[in-house]
C-alpha positions in Angstrom: 11.5 21.6 8.1 8.0 20.3 7.3 5.2 22.7 8.0 1.9 21.6 9.4 0.4 21.9 5.9 3.1 19.7 4.3 2.8 17.2 7.2 -0.9 17.0 6.6 -0.2 16.4 2.9 2.2 13.5 3.8 -0.5 12.0 6.0 -3.1 12.3 3.3 -0.7 10.7 0.7 0.0 7.8 3.1 -3.7 7.4 3.9 -4.7 7.4 0.3 -2.0 4.8 -0.5 -2.9 2.4 2.3 -6.7 2.9 2.0 -6.9 0.5 -0.9 -6.3 -3.2 -0.1 -4.5 -3.9 -3.4 -2.0 -1.0 -2.8 -1.5 -2.3 0.8 -0.7 -5.7 -0.6 1.7 -4.2 -3.1 3.4 -2.2 -0.3 3.7 -5.3 1.9 5.4 -7.1 -0.9 7.7 -4.2 -1.7 8.7 -4.2 2.0 10.3 -7.6 1.3 12.4 -6.1 -1.5 12.2 -4.4 -4.9 10.0 -6.0 -7.6 8.9 -5.7 -11.2 5.3 -5.2 -12.1 5.0 -8.6 -13.8 6.4 -10.3 -10.7 4.0 -8.4 -8.4 1.1 -9.3 -10.7 2.0 -13.0 -10.6 2.6 -13.2 -6.9 -0.5 -11.2 -5.9 -2.8 -12.9 -8.6 -3.6 -9.5 -10.2 -3.5 -8.3 -13.8 -0.4 -6.4 -14.9 -2.6 -3.4 -15.8 -4.1 -3.4 -12.3 -0.7 -3.5 -10.7 0.6 -0.8 -13.0 -2.3 1.5 -12.1 -1.7 1.0 -8.4 2.0 1.5 -8.8 1.4 4.8 -10.6 -0.7 5.9 -7.6 2.0 4.9 -5.1 4.6 6.6 -7.3 2.5 9.8 -7.6 2.1 9.8 -3.8 5.9 9.6 -3.4 5.8 6.3 -1.6 7.5 4.1 -4.3 10.1 4.9 -6.9 10.7 3.3 -10.3 14.2 2.5 -11.3 14.7 1.8 -15.0 16.3 -1.6 -15.7 16.6 -2.1 -19.4 13.1 -1.9 -20.9 11.4 -2.5 -17.5 11.0 -0.5 -14.3 11.9 -2.0 -10.9 9.8 -0.6 -8.0 10.9 -0.1 -4.4 9.9 1.8 -1.4 11.1 5.4 -1.9 13.0 5.8 1.3 14.5 3.5 3.9 12.9 5.6 6.7 9.5 5.0 5.1 10.2 1.3 4.9 11.1 1.3 8.6 8.0 3.3 9.5 5.8 0.9 7.5 7.4 -2.1 9.1 6.7 -0.6 12.5 3.1 0.2 11.5 2.3 -3.3 10.4 3.9 -4.8 13.5 1.4 -3.0 15.7 -1.3 -5.4 17.0 -4.7 -3.8 17.0 -7.5 -4.9 19.3 -10.6 -5.6 17.2 -14.1 -6.3 18.4 -15.1 -9.0 16.0 -18.7 -8.9 17.2 -19.1 -5.2 16.2 -21.1 -4.6 13.1 -19.4 -3.1 10.1 -20.2 0.5 9.7 -19.7 0.5 5.9 -22.1 -1.8 4.0 -20.1 -1.3 0.8 -16.8 -2.4 2.5 -14.9 -4.8 0.3 -11.9 -5.4 2.5 -11.4 -9.2 2.9 -12.0 -10.3 6.4 -13.3 -6.9 7.6 -17.1 -7.1 7.3 -17.7 -10.7 6.4 -18.7 -11.7 10.0 -21.4 -9.1 10.1 -22.7 -9.7 6.6 
């Protein structure tokens, strides 16, 4: 059974993973199925080094696992329950007030603060 402390740790790991737009894009791609870093880099127009760094973070958070395939690693979401939870999360429609000013002047999330800039 998870204690409150370990539940908080789980929430913190998920929050850290999803707080970065690149990691979120990688997770959304992995929800479609397992992938190799080179394929992720190509499909997301990122460098392989950038993808590898983000995959390491997601792996360290326990959200993805690497499965060795020859000389390469194939990445996938660590658990089917987590995949289902992420699918449910992204299917939620959030009400957003597009006229509200962005509270973070350093925000770099595409589409988030552009209207108020």
